[in-house]
Structures are given as C-alpha cells and as structure tokens.
BAZAPA-213868 format. One record per atom (N, C-alpha, C): residue in one letter; atom name; x, y, z. Coordinates in steps of 0.001 Angstrom, whole numbers, plus 500000, padded with zeros to 6 digits. Layout:
{rec 'A','CA',{X,Y,Z}}
...
This chain:
{rec 'I','N',{578913,531021,227401}}
{rec 'I','CA',{579051,530399,228901}}
{rec 'I','C',{579992,530039,229666}}
{rec 'K','N',{581591,530806,229364}}
{rec 'K','CA',{582510,531014,230270}}
{rec 'K','C',{582207,532026,230881}}
{rec 'V','N',{581616,532930,230473}}
{rec 'V','CA',{581569,533873,231161}}
{rec 'V','C',{580293,533653,232753}}
{rec 'L','N',{579223,533010,232336}}
{rec 'L','CA',{578471,532649,233529}}
{rec 'L','C',{578669,531606,234094}}
{rec 'L','N',{579461,530639,233666}}
{rec 'L','CA',{579852,529288,234125}}
{rec 'L','C',{581357,529601,234774}}
{rec 'G','N',{582119,529858,234173}}
{rec 'G','CA',{583490,529769,234574}}
{rec 'G','C',{584534,529501,234027}}
{rec 'N','N',{585727,529062,234022}}
{rec 'N','CA',{586412,527842,233396}}
{rec 'N','C',{586365,526295,233564}}
{rec 'A','N',{586226,525925,235633}}
{rec 'A','CA',{586037,524571,235522}}
{rec 'A','C',{584318,524267,235890}}
{rec 'A','N',{583849,525172,234868}}
{rec 'A','CA',{581995,524092,234291}}
{rec 'A','C',{582254,523028,233593}}
{rec 'K','N',{581526,522173,234694}}
{rec 'K','CA',{581620,521071,233272}}
{rec 'K','C',{579994,521420,232598}}
{rec 'V','N',{579543,521110,231282}}
{rec 'V','CA',{578637,521069,230468}}
{rec 'V','C',{578109,519802,229549}}
{rec 'K','N',{576870,519182,229737}}
{rec 'K','CA',{576940,518036,229061}}
{rec 'K','C',{575400,519181,227910}}
{rec 'L','N',{575581,518378,226537}}
{rec 'L','CA',{575392,518830,225772}}
{rec 'L','C',{574223,517452,225251}}
{rec 'T','N',{572982,517684,224783}}
{rec 'T','CA',{572435,516660,224594}}
{rec 'T','C',{572001,517283,223333}}
{rec 'A','N',{571768,516814,222154}}
{rec 'A','CA',{571512,517344,220951}}
{rec 'A','C',{571090,516207,219405}}
{rec 'T','N',{570488,516576,218630}}
{rec 'T','CA',{569936,515954,217477}}
{rec 'T','C',{570554,516601,216274}}
{rec 'V','N',{571350,515339,215684}}
{rec 'V','CA',{571864,516096,214564}}
{rec 'V','C',{571235,515067,213500}}
{rec 'L','N',{571136,515756,212234}}
{rec 'L','CA',{570408,515791,210482}}
{rec 'L','C',{571339,515400,210044}}
{rec 'K','N',{571407,513608,209244}}
{rec 'K','CA',{572819,513672,208396}}
{rec 'K','C',{572098,513293,207070}}
{rec 'T','N',{572186,514321,206200}}
{rec 'T','CA',{571367,514925,205019}}
{rec 'T','C',{571942,514211,203942}}
{rec 'S','N',{573448,513435,203863}}
{rec 'S','CA',{574122,512688,203068}}
{rec 'S','C',{574471,511623,203303}}
{rec 'V','N',{573905,510571,203941}}
{rec 'V','CA',{574187,509315,203996}}
{rec 'V','C',{573945,508423,202804}}
{rec 'T','N',{575561,506942,202612}}
{rec 'T','CA',{575093,506334,201966}}
{rec 'T','C',{574846,505097,202197}}
{rec 'Q','N',{574246,504356,201021}}
{rec 'Q','CA',{573859,503087,201324}}
{rec 'Q','C',{575078,501769,201666}}
{rec 'K','N',{575207,501428,202733}}
{rec 'K','CA',{575969,499940,202643}}
{rec 'K','C',{575579,499042,201834}}
{rec 'A','N',{576230,498421,200996}}
{rec 'A','CA',{576634,497600,200137}}
{rec 'A','C',{577166,495837,200559}}
{rec 'K','N',{575820,495331,200626}}
{rec 'K','CA',{576379,493966,201672}}
{rec 'K','C',{576229,492971,199998}}
{rec 'T','N',{577641,491830,200489}}
{rec 'T','CA',{577394,490879,199896}}
{rec 'T','C',{576912,489747,199768}}
{rec 'T','N',{575888,488859,199562}}
{rec 'T','CA',{575607,487216,199659}}
{rec 'T','C',{577028,486561,199550}}
{rec 'S','N',{576843,485437,200723}}
{rec 'S','CA',{578231,484839,201369}}
{rec 'S','C',{576969,483585,201633}}
{rec 'L','N',{576799,482906,200241}}
{rec 'L','CA',{576004,481269,200288}}
{rec 'L','C',{577248,480052,201037}}
{rec 'M','N',{576394,479661,201672}}
{rec 'M','CA',{577717,477877,202172}}
{rec 'M','C',{578957,478574,202985}}
{rec 'K','N',{578506,478947,203817}}
{rec 'K','CA',{580041,479440,204342}}
{rec 'K','C',{580524,478612,205669}}
{rec 'Q','N',{581347,477830,205488}}
{rec 'Q','CA',{582077,476738,206765}}
{rec 'Q','C',{582735,477281,207818}}
{rec 'L','N',{582626,476704,208440}}
{rec 'L','CA',{583167,476909,209935}}
{rec 'L','C',{583353,475902,210635}}
{rec 'I','N',{584190,475482,210867}}
{rec 'I','CA',{584956,474343,211317}}
{rec 'I','C',{584947,475364,213178}}
{rec 'V','N',{584127,473977,213858}}
{rec 'V','CA',{584685,474260,215506}}
{rec 'V','C',{585247,473428,216383}}
{rec 'S','N',{586305,473695,216842}}
{rec 'S','CA',{586803,472688,217859}}
{rec 'S','C',{587851,473335,218549}}
{rec 'T','N',{588069,472762,219463}}
{rec 'T','CA',{588669,473183,220766}}
{rec 'T','C',{590187,473398,220311}}
{rec 'G','N',{590591,474864,220572}}
{rec 'G','CA',{591705,475360,220346}}
{rec 'G','C',{592414,475967,221631}}
{rec 'T','N',{593122,476798,221242}}
{rec 'T','CA',{594461,477451,222046}}
{rec 'T','C',{593754,478322,222745}}
{rec 'T','N',{592705,478826,222809}}
{rec 'T','CA',{592068,479813,223955}}
{rec 'T','C',{591067,479121,224378}}
{rec 'D','N',{589823,478629,224038}}
{rec 'D','CA',{589065,478028,224394}}
{rec 'D','C',{588171,478265,224911}}
{rec 'A','N',{587645,480019,224245}}
{rec 'A','CA',{586874,480701,225269}}
{rec 'A','C',{585245,479932,224750}}
{rec 'Y','N',{584673,480788,225765}}
{rec 'Y','CA',{583391,480294,225043}}
{rec 'Y','C',{582621,481133,223853}}
{rec 'G','N',{582393,479682,223736}}
{rec 'G','CA',{581207,480102,222139}}
{rec 'G','C',{582171,479784,221162}}
{rec 'T','N',{583257,479310,221265}}
{rec 'T','CA',{584779,477902,220300}}
{rec 'T','C',{584674,477225,220324}}
{rec 'R','N',{584244,476236,221347}}
{rec 'R','CA',{583894,474966,221135}}
{rec 'R','C',{582813,474267,221206}}
{rec 'P','N',{582973,473150,220483}}
{rec 'P','CA',{582036,472114,220148}}
{rec 'P','C',{581108,472193,221073}}
{rec 'T','N',{581464,472279,222241}}
{rec 'T','CA',{580164,471584,223776}}
{rec 'T','C',{579327,473107,223689}}
{rec 'D','N',{580218,474090,223815}}
{rec 'D','CA',{579397,475420,224364}}
{rec 'D','C',{577856,475319,223852}}
{rec 'K','N',{577032,475953,224659}}
{rec 'K','CA',{575399,475736,224592}}
{rec 'K','C',{575059,476958,223046}}
{rec 'T','N',{575937,477980,222981}}
{rec 'T','CA',{576266,479227,221834}}
{rec 'T','C',{577428,479051,221776}}
{rec 'I','N',{577429,478904,220028}}
{rec 'I','CA',{578713,478922,219331}}
{rec 'I','C',{578958,480064,218350}}
{rec 'S','N',{579473,480750,218185}}
{rec 'S','CA',{579749,481992,217521}}
{rec 'S','C',{579776,482129,216527}}
{rec 'L','N',{579011,482023,215082}}
{rec 'L','CA',{579463,482239,213808}}
{rec 'L','C',{580549,483830,212888}}
{rec 'G','N',{580646,484130,214243}}
{rec 'G','CA',{581623,485111,213716}}
{rec 'G','C',{581484,486214,212448}}
{rec 'H','N',{580662,486488,212342}}
{rec 'H','CA',{579306,487345,211671}}
{rec 'H','C',{578471,487961,212081}}
{rec 'A','N',{577919,489270,211568}}
{rec 'A','CA',{576717,489077,211674}}
{rec 'A','C',{575759,489093,210272}}
{rec 'D','N',{574776,489475,210402}}
{rec 'D','CA',{573469,489408,209041}}
{rec 'D','C',{573907,487649,208594}}
{rec 'S','N',{573999,486818,209630}}
{rec 'S','CA',{573334,484868,209064}}
{rec 'S','C',{571826,485243,208948}}
{rec 'F','N',{572086,484659,207837}}
{rec 'F','CA',{569855,484540,207993}}
{rec 'F','C',{569616,482700,207579}}
{rec 'N','N',{570662,482291,207421}}
{rec 'N','CA',{570541,480585,207095}}
{rec 'N','C',{571386,479493,207472}}
{rec 'L','N',{570772,478720,208366}}
{rec 'L','CA',{571641,477849,209019}}
{rec 'L','C',{571555,476509,208476}}
{rec 'A','N',{572226,476046,207160}}
{rec 'A','CA',{571859,475241,206284}}
{rec 'A','C',{572324,473338,206506}}
{rec 'A','N',{573848,473618,207628}}
{rec 'A','CA',{573762,472343,208382}}
{rec 'A','C',{574632,472346,209423}}
{rec 'V','N',{574947,471422,210427}}
{rec 'V','CA',{575775,471005,211395}}
{rec 'V','C',{576143,469889,211599}}
{rec 'Y','N',{577081,469540,210909}}
{rec 'Y','CA',{577629,468051,211185}}
{rec 'Y','C',{578443,467652,212427}}
{rec 'D','N',{578670,466332,212936}}
{rec 'D','CA',{579782,466090,214522}}
{rec 'D','C',{580460,465223,213716}}
{rec 'S','N',{581506,465434,213832}}
{rec 'S','CA',{582617,464506,213352}}
{rec 'S','C',{582594,462840,214513}}
{rec 'E','N',{582224,462992,215276}}
{rec 'E','CA',{582379,462222,216815}}
{rec 'E','C',{583652,461804,217065}}
{rec 'D','N',{584141,462665,216699}}
{rec 'D','CA',{585643,462428,217072}}
{rec 'D','C',{586411,463682,217534}}
{rec 'T','N',{587260,463299,218265}}
{rec 'T','CA',{587540,464773,218461}}
{rec 'T','C',{589151,465379,218122}}
{rec 'S','N',{589608,464241,216940}}
{rec 'S','CA',{590875,464660,216556}}
{rec 'S','C',{590238,464611,215096}}
{rec 'T','N',{589561,464281,214515}}
{rec 'T','CA',{589088,464642,212797}}
{rec 'T','C',{588095,466027,213261}}
{rec 'D','N',{588011,466591,211936}}
{rec 'D','CA',{587707,467760,211492}}
{rec 'D','C',{586184,467055,210660}}
{rec 'A','N',{585141,467171,211178}}
{rec 'A','CA',{583674,467207,210846}}
{rec 'A','C',{583825,467691,209070}}
{rec 'V','N',{582634,466533,208243}}
{rec 'V','CA',{583253,466880,207078}}
{rec 'V','C',{581317,466788,206228}}
{rec 'A','N',{581446,467348,205555}}
{rec 'A','CA',{580015,467414,204664}}
{rec 'A','C',{580054,465928,203289}}
{rec 'P','N',{579327,465741,203163}}
{rec 'P','CA',{578852,464503,201682}}
{rec 'P','C',{579446,465350,201086}}
{rec 'T','N',{579821,464533,199595}}
{rec 'T','CA',{580994,464642,198429}}
{rec 'T','C',{580149,463854,197424}}
{rec 'L','N',{580304,464689,196469}}
{rec 'L','CA',{579784,464057,195142}}
{rec 'L','C',{581114,463851,194090}}
{rec 'T','N',{581498,462942,193602}}
{rec 'T','CA',{582837,462550,192601}}
{rec 'T','C',{582032,462842,190606}}
{rec 'L','N',{582411,463556,190701}}
{rec 'L','CA',{581335,464209,189607}}
{rec 'L','C',{582574,463591,188046}}
{rec 'G','N',{581390,463440,187427}}
{rec 'G','CA',{582912,463033,185576}}
{rec 'G','C',{582690,464220,185380}}
{rec 'T','N',{582376,464477,183769}}
{rec 'T','CA',{582752,465694,183096}}
{rec 'T','C',{581710,466671,183226}}
{rec 'I','N',{582235,467679,183522}}
{rec 'I','CA',{580942,469280,184510}}
{rec 'I','C',{580659,469935,183057}}
{rec 'T','N',{579331,469854,182721}}
{rec 'T','CA',{578815,470943,181516}}
{rec 'T','C',{578770,471752,181967}}
{rec 'G','N',{578748,473541,181901}}
{rec 'G','CA',{578548,473773,182488}}
{rec 'G','C',{579365,474658,183848}}
{rec 'T','N',{578791,475186,184574}}
{rec 'T','CA',{579782,475977,185919}}
{rec 'T','C',{578932,476024,186660}}
{rec 'F','N',{579205,475220,188267}}
{rec 'F','CA',{577889,475113,188882}}
{rec 'F','C',{578501,476159,190389}}
{rec 'T','N',{577237,476870,190641}}
{rec 'T','CA',{577661,478301,191991}}
{rec 'T','C',{577689,477450,193046}}
{rec 'R','N',{578234,478228,193748}}
{rec 'R','CA',{578651,478005,195185}}
{rec 'R','C',{576418,478490,195900}}
{rec 'G','N',{576096,477235,196659}}
{rec 'G','CA',{575610,477426,197036}}
{rec 'G','C',{574013,477167,196234}}
{rec 'E','N',{574078,477002,195334}}
{rec 'E','CA',{573261,476595,194011}}
{rec 'E','C',{572588,475240,194511}}
{rec 'K','N',{570506,475319,193997}}
{rec 'K','CA',{570714,473919,194750}}
{rec 'K','C',{570533,472715,193337}}
{rec 'I','N',{570568,471720,193916}}
{rec 'I','CA',{571456,470546,192775}}
{rec 'I','C',{570159,469515,193036}}
{rec 'T','N',{569984,468430,191808}}
{rec 'T','CA',{568909,467664,191613}}
{rec 'T','C',{569226,466284,190989}}
{rec 'G','N',{569233,465312,191797}}
{rec 'G','CA',{570052,464113,190551}}
{rec 'G','C',{569137,463565,189917}}
{rec 'S','N',{569055,463570,188839}}
{rec 'S','CA',{568057,462786,187650}}
{rec 'S','C',{567362,461114,188081}}
{rec 'A','N',{567847,460420,188826}}
{rec 'A','CA',{567532,459221,189199}}
{rec 'A','C',{566469,458947,190203}}
{rec 'S','N',{567745,459952,191432}}
{rec 'S','CA',{567052,459707,192958}}
{rec 'S','C',{565878,460456,192893}}
{rec 'S','N',{566115,461759,192235}}
{rec 'S','CA',{565314,462740,192380}}
{rec 'S','C',{565431,463463,194174}}
{rec 'A','N',{567296,463192,194735}}
{rec 'A','CA',{567677,463469,195687}}
{rec 'A','C',{567810,465551,195182}}
{rec 'A','N',{568034,466491,196220}}
{rec 'A','CA',{568358,467537,195812}}
{rec 'A','C',{569053,468006,197504}}
{rec 'G','N',{569661,468905,196846}}
{rec 'G','CA',{571157,469714,197983}}
{rec 'G','C',{571445,471143,197291}}
{rec 'R','N',{571819,471393,198616}}
{rec 'R','CA',{573091,472765,197998}}
{rec 'R','C',{573885,472647,198071}}
{rec 'I','N',{575009,473560,196928}}
{rec 'I','CA',{576230,473087,196499}}
{rec 'I','C',{577471,474312,197679}}
{rec 'I','N',{578513,473161,198211}}
{rec 'I','CA',{579406,473965,199093}}
{rec 'I','C',{580437,474462,198490}}
{rec 'D','N',{580978,473230,197676}}
{rec 'D','CA',{582267,473243,197055}}
{rec 'D','C',{581967,473329,195491}}
{rec 'T','N',{582013,474259,194380}}
{rec 'T','CA',{582121,473741,192880}}
{rec 'T','C',{582818,473053,192383}}
{rec 'S','N',{584260,472247,192890}}
{rec 'S','CA',{584809,471298,192485}}
{rec 'S','C',{584452,470029,192483}}
{rec 'S','N',{584642,468554,191937}}
{rec 'S','CA',{584944,467641,192219}}
{rec 'S','C',{586214,467022,192994}}
{rec 'P','N',{585940,466736,193954}}
{rec 'P','CA',{584570,465865,194486}}
{rec 'P','C',{584063,467410,195590}}
{rec 'M','N',{582514,467547,195005}}
{rec 'M','CA',{581866,468473,195604}}
{rec 'M','C',{581030,468364,196481}}
{rec 'S','N',{581548,469218,197652}}
{rec 'S','CA',{580741,468710,198843}}
{rec 'S','C',{579943,469561,198688}}
{rec 'F','N',{578809,468493,199045}}
{rec 'F','CA',{576825,469510,199686}}
{rec 'F','C',{575919,469393,200816}}
{rec 'V','N',{575166,469880,201306}}
{rec 'V','CA',{574478,469710,201669}}
{rec 'V','C',{572798,468956,201583}}
{rec 'L','N',{572676,468121,202250}}
{rec 'L','CA',{571289,467448,201789}}
{rec 'L','C',{569982,467997,201752}}
{rec 'T','N',{569648,468678,200855}}
{rec 'T','CA',{568051,469241,201728}}
{rec 'T','C',{566627,468278,200866}}
{rec 'S','N',{567086,466863,200914}}
{rec 'S','CA',{565703,466525,200422}}
{rec 'S','C',{566285,464414,201332}}
{rec 'S','N',{565106,464061,201363}}
{rec 'S','CA',{565034,463046,202290}}
{rec 'S','C',{565680,461531,201593}}
{rec 'G','N',{565900,462165,200376}}
{rec 'G','CA',{566572,460620,199513}}
{rec 'G','C',{568584,461087,199624}}
{rec 'T','N',{569122,460175,199061}}
{rec 'T','CA',{570462,460609,198612}}
{rec 'T','C',{570342,460345,197349}}
{rec 'F','N',{571839,461164,197020}}
{rec 'F','CA',{572258,460728,195850}}
{rec 'F','C',{572546,459637,195700}}
{rec 'T','N',{572715,459216,194397}}
{rec 'T','CA',{573463,457345,193603}}
{rec 'T','C',{574635,457403,192504}}
{rec 'T','N',{575267,456782,192010}}
{rec 'T','CA',{576054,456672,191315}}
{rec 'T','C',{574856,456867,189902}}
{rec 'A','N',{573971,456478,190122}}
{rec 'A','CA',{573192,456888,188839}}
{rec 'A','C',{572205,457782,188172}}
{rec 'D','N',{572931,458621,189018}}
{rec 'D','CA',{572301,460303,188968}}
{rec 'D','C',{573286,461322,188243}}
{rec 'T','N',{573035,462241,187206}}
{rec 'T','CA',{573365,463415,186641}}
{rec 'T','C',{572783,464273,187166}}
{rec 'I','N',{573854,465155,187868}}
{rec 'I','CA',{572986,465967,188835}}
{rec 'I','C',{572937,467582,187680}}
{rec 'T','N',{571850,468281,188282}}
{rec 'T','CA',{571973,469687,187268}}
{rec 'T','C',{571634,470487,188544}}
{rec 'G','N',{572086,471780,188060}}
{rec 'G','CA',{571739,473473,188752}}
{rec 'G','C',{571006,473622,188568}}
{rec 'A','N',{569994,474178,189238}}
{rec 'A','CA',{569183,474653,189254}}
{rec 'A','C',{569254,476382,188572}}
{rec 'S','N',{569927,477117,188963}}
{rec 'S','CA',{569973,477894,188321}}
{rec 'S','C',{571316,478438,187302}}
{rec 'S','N',{572185,477345,187529}}
{rec 'S','CA',{573179,477616,186367}}
{rec 'S','C',{573041,476951,184802}}
{rec 'G','N',{572478,475722,185199}}
{rec 'G','CA',{572047,474588,183986}}
{rec 'G','C',{573162,473692,184113}}
{rec 'A','N',{573954,473858,185193}}
{rec 'A','CA',{574830,472616,184937}}
{rec 'A','C',{574980,471294,185055}}
{rec 'S','N',{575460,470782,184606}}
{rec 'S','CA',{574803,469192,184994}}
{rec 'S','C',{576600,468401,184654}}
{rec 'A','N',{576068,466847,185935}}
{rec 'A','CA',{577461,466014,185524}}
{rec 'A','C',{577311,464845,186216}}
{rec 'A','N',{577741,463915,186034}}
{rec 'A','CA',{577479,462625,186300}}
{rec 'A','C',{577790,462284,187054}}
{rec 'V','N',{577145,461496,188553}}
{rec 'V','CA',{578054,461220,189669}}
{rec 'V','C',{578473,459837,189226}}
{rec 'S','N',{579921,459831,189979}}
{rec 'S','CA',{580718,458712,189927}}
{rec 'S','C',{580956,458186,191082}}
{rec 'A','N',{580622,459207,192434}}
{rec 'A','CA',{580779,458244,193793}}
{rec 'A','C',{580303,459185,194773}}
{rec 'V','N',{579868,458757,195732}}
{rec 'V','CA',{579250,459680,196524}}
{rec 'V','C',{579500,459248,197752}}
{rec 'T','N',{580397,460112,199062}}
{rec 'T','CA',{580623,459746,200598}}
{rec 'T','C',{579690,460548,200955}}
{rec 'T','N',{579093,459804,202299}}
{rec 'T','CA',{578199,460612,203480}}
{rec 'T','C',{578878,461373,204244}}
{rec 'G','N',{579760,461997,204614}}
{rec 'G','CA',{579946,462874,205161}}
{rec 'G','C',{579621,462422,206540}}
{rec 'D','N',{579552,463433,207550}}
{rec 'D','CA',{579624,462845,208946}}
{rec 'D','C',{577677,462643,209522}}
{rec 'I','N',{578053,462996,210771}}
{rec 'I','CA',{576781,462521,211180}}
{rec 'I','C',{575862,464431,210912}}
{rec 'V','N',{574686,464474,210672}}
{rec 'V','CA',{574438,465742,210695}}
{rec 'V','C',{573465,465843,212152}}
{rec 'I','N',{573364,466889,212283}}
{rec 'I','CA',{572943,467210,214010}}
{rec 'I','C',{572402,468550,213500}}
{rec 'T','N',{572206,469175,212882}}
{rec 'T','CA',{571351,470697,212319}}
{rec 'T','C',{570087,470613,213264}}
{rec 'S','N',{569337,469809,213432}}
{rec 'S','CA',{568355,469877,214589}}
{rec 'S','C',{568172,470278,215659}}
{rec 'R','N',{569490,470051,216554}}
{rec 'R','CA',{569967,470365,217544}}
{rec 'R','C',{569762,471856,217621}}
{rec 'Y','N',{570266,472200,216781}}
{rec 'Y','CA',{570851,473717,216732}}
{rec 'Y','C',{569386,474719,216173}}
{rec 'E','N',{569248,476516,216713}}
{rec 'E','CA',{568466,477223,216532}}
{rec 'E','C',{569325,478144,215827}}
{rec 'L','N',{569127,479312,214890}}
{rec 'L','CA',{569863,480267,214479}}
{rec 'L','C',{569796,481331,215382}}
{rec 'D','N',{570449,482077,216244}}
{rec 'D','CA',{570507,483255,216068}}
{rec 'D','C',{570766,484533,215466}}
{rec 'T','N',{570797,485125,214714}}
{rec 'T','CA',{571012,486259,213678}}
{rec 'T','C',{571539,487517,214758}}
{rec 'G','N',{571246,487198,216117}}
{rec 'G','CA',{572267,488249,216949}}
{rec 'G','C',{571385,490011,216955}}
{rec 'Q','N',{570335,490170,216032}}
{rec 'Q','CA',{570015,491302,215649}}
{rec 'Q','C',{569112,491463,216955}}
{rec 'R','N',{568806,492529,217206}}
{rec 'R','CA',{568093,492874,218521}}
{rec 'R','C',{567259,494568,218205}}
{rec 'D','N',{566181,494585,219235}}
{rec 'D','CA',{565995,495957,218644}}
{rec 'D','C',{566903,497077,219106}}
{rec 'N','N',{567821,496923,220176}}
{rec 'N','CA',{568610,498027,220351}}
{rec 'N','C',{570007,498093,219928}}
{rec 'Y','N',{570246,496839,219191}}
{rec 'Y','CA',{571734,496634,219109}}
{rec 'Y','C',{571825,495511,217905}}
{rec 'Y','N',{573325,495288,217324}}
{rec 'Y','CA',{573346,494433,216562}}
{rec 'Y','C',{574418,493353,217129}}
{rec 'D','N',{574548,492497,216978}}
{rec 'D','CA',{575270,491465,217004}}
{rec 'D','C',{575429,490855,216345}}
{rec 'I','N',{577116,489391,216587}}
{rec 'I','CA',{577364,488595,216113}}
{rec 'I','C',{576408,487284,216179}}
{rec 'S','N',{575980,486689,215078}}
{rec 'S','CA',{575491,485968,214691}}
{rec 'S','C',{575769,484106,215424}}
{rec 'R','N',{575039,483965,215943}}
{rec 'R','CA',{575782,482325,216838}}
{rec 'R','C',{573987,480779,216542}}
{rec 'I','N',{574584,479947,216590}}
{rec 'I','CA',{574394,479452,217105}}
{rec 'I','C',{573900,478987,218354}}
{rec 'A','N',{572343,478041,218736}}
{rec 'A','CA',{572262,477829,220423}}
{rec 'A','C',{572179,476364,220390}}
{rec 'R','N',{572422,475515,220578}}
{rec 'R','CA',{572080,474020,221330}}
{rec 'R','C',{570390,474083,221708}}
{rec 'K','N',{569570,473242,221436}}
{rec 'K','CA',{567965,473447,222096}}
{rec 'K','C',{568270,472834,223173}}
{rec 'P','N',{567405,473196,224288}}
{rec 'P','CA',{567113,472621,225435}}
{rec 'P','C',{567181,471207,225607}}
{rec 'G','N',{567585,470783,226319}}
{rec 'G','CA',{567686,468493,226371}}
{rec 'G','C',{568817,468079,224838}}
{rec 'A','N',{568604,469365,223688}}
{rec 'A','CA',{569832,468539,222705}}
{rec 'A','C',{570921,467667,223276}}
{rec 'A','N',{571236,466924,222451}}
{rec 'A','CA',{572651,465892,222990}}
{rec 'A','C',{573918,467254,222485}}
{rec 'I','N',{574811,466899,223680}}
{rec 'I','CA',{575612,467559,223454}}
{rec 'I','C',{576873,466699,222528}}
{rec 'P','N',{577310,467486,221610}}
{rec 'P','CA',{578539,466680,220146}}
{rec 'P','C',{579627,466360,220344}}
{rec 'T','N',{579735,465204,220131}}
{rec 'T','CA',{580918,464766,221136}}
{rec 'T','C',{582036,464704,220077}}
{rec 'G','N',{582602,465436,218863}}
{rec 'G','CA',{583461,465585,218662}}
{rec 'G','C',{583617,466932,217758}}
{rec 'K','N',{584312,467056,216801}}
{rec 'K','CA',{584680,468519,216166}}
{rec 'K','C',{583437,468939,214792}}
{rec 'L','N',{582991,469900,214876}}
{rec 'L','CA',{581621,470398,214163}}
{rec 'L','C',{582183,471418,212971}}
{rec 'L','N',{581257,470676,211885}}
{rec 'L','CA',{580918,471479,210558}}
{rec 'L','C',{579913,472219,210770}}
{rec 'V','N',{580152,473549,210936}}
{rec 'V','CA',{578768,474556,210653}}
{rec 'V','C',{578453,475173,209254}}
{rec 'V','N',{577673,475111,208913}}
{rec 'V','CA',{577385,475516,207115}}
{rec 'V','C',{576276,476823,207426}}
{rec 'H','N',{576227,477934,206634}}
{rec 'H','CA',{575767,478580,207015}}
{rec 'H','C',{575599,480085,205862}}
{rec 'D','N',{574490,480782,205740}}
{rec 'D','CA',{574858,481866,204641}}
{rec 'D','C',{574700,482795,205687}}
{rec 'Y','N',{575065,484132,204769}}
{rec 'Y','CA',{575183,485308,205740}}
{rec 'Y','C',{575586,486459,204600}}
{rec 'L','N',{574704,487678,204989}}
{rec 'L','CA',{575017,489155,203947}}
{rec 'L','C',{576867,489291,204255}}
C-alpha cells in the first residue's frame, strides 16, 4: 500500500472480526438494593428527588420494588420495619415473608431485627403475626411494627436502560402528571 499511495496516505479499513474463544460473563442477582436520593453537593440532573428521571447507578435493574418519600428534605426516607423475637432459621434478603395472623406479605430488605421490608399485599403485618420466609422457611414472632414513610412507587416507572443499539444505566422516570416528591427518597430495586 505504501508503494501505491505514498507515505502521507490515510487508509480507512473496515473489517469483520470473528471471536472464537468468548467467555460468558457471570452475573449475580442483587435483591432489594437501597438507594437514598437527596440533594447533594453536585446536584447533577438525575440525582435529586425532584428530577423527572433518577439514575439507579446500575445497568441491569429488572424490578422496582418500592419508592418511599420522607416528605422532609432534612430526613432520610425509611421503609417499614418489623421488630422480631427469637428467629428460627435464617431469612434471606429479597425473600417473600408472610404473616400468620394477618396474611400480609412482603419482601425482606434487611435480615436482622428490626427487619426492613417492602409490603407486597394490601394488608399490614401486626404483633399477632409470626412471619415465615417462603424460600428459607425461617420464622419469627413480630413484637413491633413501624409503618415507614409514604409509598410513592405508583408515581414512577422503571427504565432498564436497555436499547436496541446500546446498554445504558437503569433509571426511574416519574409518570406524566405525577406529583413531585417533597422530601428525600428511598428507592428499593433488584438488579443483576
């Protein structure tokens, strides 16, 4: 090519490459990941509670479990908790729990007492409940229940960030016409 075009020639080469020894990437599921969204030092778009879209900081998010609003800019949002008596067995993060008396259901965020959780049923846990984990079989009597902050999950949609031509970071997008949160947010989601 040097003989034909000279030293100063620019050549653009387009080629197809076949990779024959490709290794598959292993991914681990992370259940009930918590993200606190508050006004910070950078205040970049997508990091504030009032932004229309909020970055989750991960690709591969596949489930939006809950969004809580503290309704106060000086207080972090919190999920509801169960204070437990003696625990028999070992609960796992993300596991479904069911109350014996109330039939309430939820998913575990933190496995130690007080156990934070996301309610997945219309009923609520009570102190008359013994909770049981669906996959672990662990159980514990409930001695106290705290309600946590206001749930505003229905105001948001999960955007996984997956597009036909690129792979982006996951985010939540506030639905058109949905009220803007007034405090700090706690976003609970699952990702790979």
